Structure formats: structure tokens, C-alpha cells
N, C-alpha and C positions, 0 to 999 in steps of 0.2 A: 383879394386872393381867394382862389377856389382850389380845393383838392381834387385833382383829376387823375382817374385811373385810365391809363392809355396802354393798350397792348402794343409793345414795341415790335412785335412780329407783323401784325396786321396794320398797325397805325390807327386802329379804331378806338373810339372812346368807349370804355366799359361803363363808367359811371362817374359822376362828379358830386362833390359834397360842399355845402356852404360852410363858412366859418361859424362857430358858435358866437353868440353875443357876449359882450363883457359882463352883462348881468348873469347870463348862464354860467360863465366861467367862475364868477365869484361864488355862486351857489354850489357849484361842483366842488370847489376847493373847500368850502365850509362843510359840505356833506362828507367829503373825504376825511376831514379832521375829526368829525363826529364818529365816523366809522372806525377810525384809528383807536379811539378810546375803548371801544368794545373789542375790536380785533386783537389788540395787544394783550388783553386780559384773557383771551381764549386759550385754553389749554394747548400747549405746543403740539401734542399728539393730534388734536382736532385740526389744527392748521395743516399739519402734515397730511391728514386724510384728504383735505381739499386738494392738495397738490397731487396726490396719488390719483384722485378722480380726474383731475385735469390731464394727467399723463395718459390715463386709460382713454379718455375722450379723444385726445389728439391722435392716438394710435388707431382708434376705431374709425375716425373721420379723416384719416391722413390723405386720402385721395382728393377730397374736397379742398382741404387746405393747400395741398401741393398745387392743385390747378389754379388757385388764387395767386400763388407766388409766380407761377409761369406766365399767367395772363397779364400780370402787372409789371414785372421787371424782366421777363424773358428767359429766366433760368430753365435749362432743360429739365423736363419733368422728372427724370430719374434722380437728378440732384435735388429737386424740390421735395420729392418724397423723403430723401435722406435727411434734408433739413428738418422736416416735421418730426421724423423719428428721433433725431438728435434732441429736438426741443422737448419731446416727451421724456427722453432719457434724463434731461436736466431736472424736470419736475420730479421724476421718480428718485433721482439722487438726493435732493433735499427732502423729499417726502419720507425717505427712509433714514436720513442721517441728521437732520436739523436738531433733533432733541439732544443728540450726543454733542454736537458742536456748541449748543447754547447752554449746556448744563453748567451751573455755577461751580467755580473751582476754588479750592483753598490755595493760598499762596503765602510763603514765608514773609514775615515783616518784622519791624521793630517791636510790634506788640505780641510777637510770637507767631500769630497767624492772622491773615486777612482773607476776605472772601471777594472774589471777582465775579460780578454779574454781567450779563450781556443783555441790555435792554434795548428795545426798538427806539428809533429816533423820532419818527413822525411820518410825514409824507415824503416819499421819494419821487422826484421828477425824472422820468426816463425820456431822454431825447435820442431817438434811434434812427438808423439809416435804412436805405432801401435794399442794399445788396444781399443781406440775409434777414428778410423782414420778419420772420418768426423767431429764429435762433437768437438774434440780438436782443429782442424784447424779453424772451423767456429767460435768458441767462441773467437778466436783471430782476425780472418779476419773481422768479422762483425763490432766490435767497432773500430778497427784500420782504416778500410776504411771509416766508417761513419765520423770519426774525420778528414779525409782528408789526411791520410797517404797512402803510397803504401806499399805492402807486398811482401816479398820474402819467399817462403816456402822451408824448408829442412825437408822432411818427413822421417819417418823410412824406412830403405832400404827394408823391407819385405812387404810394402804396396804401391808399386809404382803405381799400377793401380788406387787405391783410390786417390792418389795425382794427377794423370793425369786427372781423372774424375772430380775432384773438379775444376781444372784449366779450363777444357773444359766447365763446367757449368757456371763459371764466364764469360767466353767468350760468351757463348750462351745467357746469360742474358743481354748482350749488354754493359758490362763495357768497358771503353776505353782501348786500347792496353797498356800493361805493367803495369797496375795498380796492378795486381796480377800475379805473375809468380811462377811456380813450378821449382825447381832446383834439378836435380839428380847429387849430388856432394858428394865427400868424405870429411873427417874431415880436411884435409889440405886446401881444398877449402873453407870450413866453416870459417877457420881462415882468409882467404883472404877477405871474405865478412865482417867479424868483423873489419878488418883493414880499410875498406872503410869509407871515411869521410861522404858519403851519408847515411850510415846506422846509425840511431840514437838510436834505441832501439831494445831489443831482448826479445822475449817471448818464454820460454822453458818449456815444460812439458816432464818429463822423469826421468831417474835414477839420484841418488845423485852423482854417479861417473861422469856422463856427465855434471851435473850441476857445479861441482867443477871446471872442466876444462873451461867451457864456462864462468862462473862467474869470474875466474881469468883473462881470456882474456878480457872480457868486462870491468872489473875493471881497467886494464892497459890502456884502451882506454877511460875511463870515459863515458861509455854508460849505459843508463837506462836498467834495467833488471827486468823481472817478472819471478819468478820460481815457478812452481807447481810440487812438487816432490812426494816422497813416503809417505806412510801412514801405520799405524798399529792401525786402529781405534777400539775403544772399543764400544761394544753394551751392555748396562746395563739394567737388569731387576730387579726392586724392588718387594717386596712381595705384593704390592697393585696393580700391573700391571694387565691389561687385557691380560692374558696369551695367549689366542688364537690369538689375534691381534698381540701381540709381536712375537709369533712364526712365523706367516706368514711374518712379516716384516723382521725378522732375516734371514729366509731362502732366501728371495729374495735379501736382502741387502748383504748377504755373497756370494751367488752362482750365481748371474747374471753375464753374460760374463764369465762364468766358473771360477769365482773368480778372474779374471784378471783385477782388478780395484784398483786404488790407494785409493779410498774412500770407498772400501768395508768394511763391519763389520768384522774385522779380529780377535778380541779377545772378547769372550762372558763372561760377569760377571753376575752371577745370585745369588740373595739373597738365603741364605741357607734354608729359610723356604719353598721356592717354587722350589728349585733346582731339586729334583727328578721328580716332575710333569712337569716342563718345559723341562727337558732333554727328557722325553718320548714324549712330544709334537713335539719337533723339529726333533728327529730321525724318528718319524713316517712320518712327512712331507717330510723329505729328501729322504726317501726310495721311495717316489712316483715320484721323479724327473726323467724324461725320459732322458737317455743319448744315443747319437747316431748321426745319420746323421744330420748335422746342417741345411740342406736345408729343413727338415721336420718341419712343423708348430708346432708340439707338442713337439719338442726337446727343452729341457731346458739346458742340459749340453752338450756342444760340445767338440771338441778336444782342447787341449792347443795349443798355437801358433806354437810351434815346439818341437822337442825332447830335446833340451837343457833346455827348461822350465820344462819338465818332470823330467829330471835329477836333477835340482835344488830343486824341491819339494821333490824328493826322499831323497836328502841329508838332508833337513830340517826335514822331517818326521822321518827318521831313527835315526838321532842324538837326537831328542826329545824323541823318544821311549827308546833309550839307557839311557836317563836320568830319566827314570821311568814312562813316560806317558803310558796310556793304550788306544789302539784303540777300540772304541765301535761300530764304523760303518765305512764301506768302507776300504780303505787302499790299494786297488789293483791299479796297474798302470803299464805303460811301456810295453804294448804288442809289439811284434816284429816290426810290421809295422804301428803302429798308435801312436797318441799323447794323448791318453785318460788317465784321472786320476779320479778315483771314488771320489765322495763327501765323505769326511772323517771327523770323529768327534773323538776327544780325550779328556780324563779326566785325573786327577792326573798329570797335566802338570806343570813342573818346571818353575818358573818365570825367570829362567836364560837360558831356552832352546831357540833354534832358533825360534820355533813357537810363543814364547812370546816376543822375543827381536827384531826379524827381520821383514822386510816386506815379506809377504807370498803371492805370485802372483799365486794363484790357489785355488781349492775347498777344502781347509782344514780349520777346525774350532777347535781351542783349547777352552775348557770350564773351567772356574774358578768359585768358589763360594766365597761369601763375607758375613760378619756378620754385620759390622758397617760402618758408613759413612766415617770416617777418613781413615780406612783401604782401602776402595774402592778408594777414591780420590788419595791416595798415589800410589796404583797399576796402576790406569788408567794413571796418569801423569808420571809414571816411564817408560818413553819411549823417545827415541831420536826424535820421530816423533810427530807431533801435527796438523793433518789435520782435522779430524772430529770425532764426537762422537754421538751415538744414545742412548736415554734413554727412558724407559717405566716406568711411574709412574703417579699417579693421585694426588700426594702430591705437592701442590703449593709451600710450603716452600723448599722442595728438589729441585724443578725446579729453584727457585730463587738462591739457594746456588750453585748448580752445574753450572748454567750459568756463575757464577763468578769463581768458583774453578777449572773447567776443562780447561786445557791449550791447546786449539785447536782453529782453525780458524772458525769452524762451529760446532754447536751442535743442534741436532734435538730431540724434545721430542715427544714420541708416534708415531714415524715413523722412517724409516731408513734414513740415511744421503744421500742427493742427491743434485746435482747442479741445479740451476734455473736461467734462464737469468735475472730475476728481482732482484736477491740479490747477493751481492759480494761473491766470492768463492776464498779460498786460505788457506794457513796454516801458522804455526809458527814452530820454532825450525828447524829441518832438513826436514820438509815438505815444506820449501820454504818461499818466501816473495813476497809482491805485491799481488794485487787482480785482478781477472778476473770477467767479467759479471757485469751487472747493470751499473749505472752511475759511480760507483767507478772504475770498470774495464775500462771504456772508458777513465777516467782521467789518467790512466797509460800511454796512448798514446798521450797525449797532453802536450804542454808547457802552463802552467798556468801563464799568463802574466798580470802583474799589470801595469795599466796606470794611472798616476796622473798628473793633470794639476794644477799648483799652480798659 
């Protein structure tokens, strides 16, 4: 296995990287464990200072890092810049607040009072995907390092330059040696890392197939695991919604990153009273999205990550059309030497079709209408996923009801769903378990220790 960086727009090989040897791997794990002993003892304010330096560096060098994202996975450059800026924001968030989160707390107990400490666990193994190659890493790295852990990164094999750049940024920010290391390794070597007594927890963002394997291995070794997996998020528009605002949010929430996002709005539900009007609004907006060279500032739709992704979307689209769906916009894909797929909208979609049941990682939107509340909740929750949901309504009663009734980890009203360093992020059902970001995300990487003196 070789890690290859291939530009999905040009098809050209940027660079390739050989796997590390098993001997190198063992040495790195051991070095990380030794670094942990010193790093955990470092004053929390000093650890925060390193994160603030990393935030500054990412902001200063954001053009360089954004270009790496675009050249490796095709994200339009304006969105790549936003990803780097958001990564810096996460570093700054923990750099400014980790001491508050980790401060020991008194707690009532049978002894009158006990003390709760938050101690680091050890090495955290981060297994991360290609679709947000900086953000996904940083939102694990920042809280894990702030808590006093060290981190080993196994990044997706198609974004090795991004992985290397993140490691170099950590070094340039002045972090001590071996506190964070990037590893170019195969799946057999991942298993070796999981076997190590020094590795105490795993954070994985990726496919359900990969999660099943990692979770089984982690479970056999009794290791802590945070899983952020697939999604099939609903976007709901009620008849009292501000339709223009909802249309703008829907188009961005579905088609950003060319639809390659676990938290994208993948199923649109529109109340029948406003269905025709809203359909006209969104198709008009989608037609204006510029598709092309991802290095141009006004490009919104870039290439998919590779031709395999195009073929998978083709399968899902064709099967859904065979089941009676009608394409009302787009549908063209798979030009001989590129990875483009037009933004596509379908109606009359079967609830049993791939576009309704599966995670769709690309710019395709199935549209459904609904009449009453109970029907809506049933359809929205009829999914093996439960990551996020977006709702447009001005009805406070509906907001209160849906907040309880929708079975997801996140629900956003009058906006599209997005992650934020200040609030916990994660899913339920086959969208995973555990939480990232905020104080809750940091607590995934600590030993919550109770101390009682009788």
C-alpha cells in the first residue's frame, strides 16, 4: 500500500508516500508514550499557549493549507480557506478555555465532599477521513492535547500532504517532540497500534464499515472509542417558514464540499402547501452554482474526490430512477477524464430507494412532501442514521416538539446543521456514539477521577 496524493481535478499525481516500517511504528509509539509522561505534567496554561500558537500559525499560513486541501480532494478553494479558519478557531477555543474545563471540582458525597479530577488517558489514536482533512483532525487534536494526551494520526490515504502539513504545523508551533505524530500505515499496522498498552482511546470519523472493524478491535482491548460516522440528515420546511432564507440554507447545507459531508442535508421534506413554491426557489438557486476549477474563488461545485465516488453516485441515482423517481435538475456525470457530477434534484422518490435509505456522498437531493406532523416524524426517523436535522419554522410549539421527537444528535432550527467548537457534536444509531467539541468533547479524552478523603 502506498499513500497517493492525486489531484481529482487534473488527475495528476502530486506526491506519494511509502508506508513506515513496523520497527519505525513501534519506535514512534514508544516515543509518544515517553512524550506523554512529560506533556501531562506540563502546566495547563503552557499547553494552551501551544494551541494558541498553532491557531495563529494556521491563520497566517491559511492560503498554503487551503491549497493542499483543494489539490488533494477537490474542495473549492473558498471552502478550503473556511475549513482552515475553522480549524484555527477550534485551537483557539481550547487554548482559551481548557483550564476552565479541566479545573478540579468539589462534589457532594457520603464523606461530605469529594474531589473530581480530570486526568489525561495516554495516547489517543485519531483515524480521520479525507472530506474535511484539516477540521476533522484538529477537532480531535485540540481537546486531546489540551487535556494532556499525546496523539497519533492515521489519516485517509488520499490526503497524505494534508496530514504531513498538519504535523509540520504542530512542530512549527513549538510543541514538544512526539506529542503529535502522523503515521503512514496500513490497516494491519493500525491493528498493531490498537494492541499497544500505551494507546488508551480512539477517535474515528469515517465509514460504518471501518467503524465496525475498529470498534470490534477496540472492544476486545477495552479501549475508549468515539465514533462519528455517516448521516442521512433531513431538512424540513414547514408552511410558515421564511422560504427564501430556507432555500439559501438548504442549497449551502446540501451542496457545500460538493455534497461530500456526513452532516449535509441529504433528504428534503417540504410541507405540501409550499412544496411547488419552494421547489422553484431551490432549483433556481442551484442552477446558479458555478461548477469547475476548484482553485477559482467563484467555484462552488468542484470535482468529487475520485472516480469511484462518481460510480457510487451513479449506482444510487440510477437505482432510484428505476424505482420511479424523476430527475428535474442535473443528472449528468462521469465525463471521461474528470470526477464531476452535476447538482441533481429528484422528486417522486420512493422511501425505499437508495437516495432515501443510504448515505449519499455527493450533490444529489431527493425531495419529499408531507402533510401532517406524525407522518413527518415517522419518515424523518425512519433511518438507520441519526446525525443531524435542520428545520425551518416559526412555530414555537413545533420547535419544542421536534426537539424531543427527532432522533438525532443535533437539530438546528432556521439554519442548516453545522458543527461548532462551542457545542457538542455527534450522532445516535449508526451515526456513532461519543461526542466531539466543547467541554463534552474534551471529557471523552480524560479519566474522570473521584478522590474522597474520609
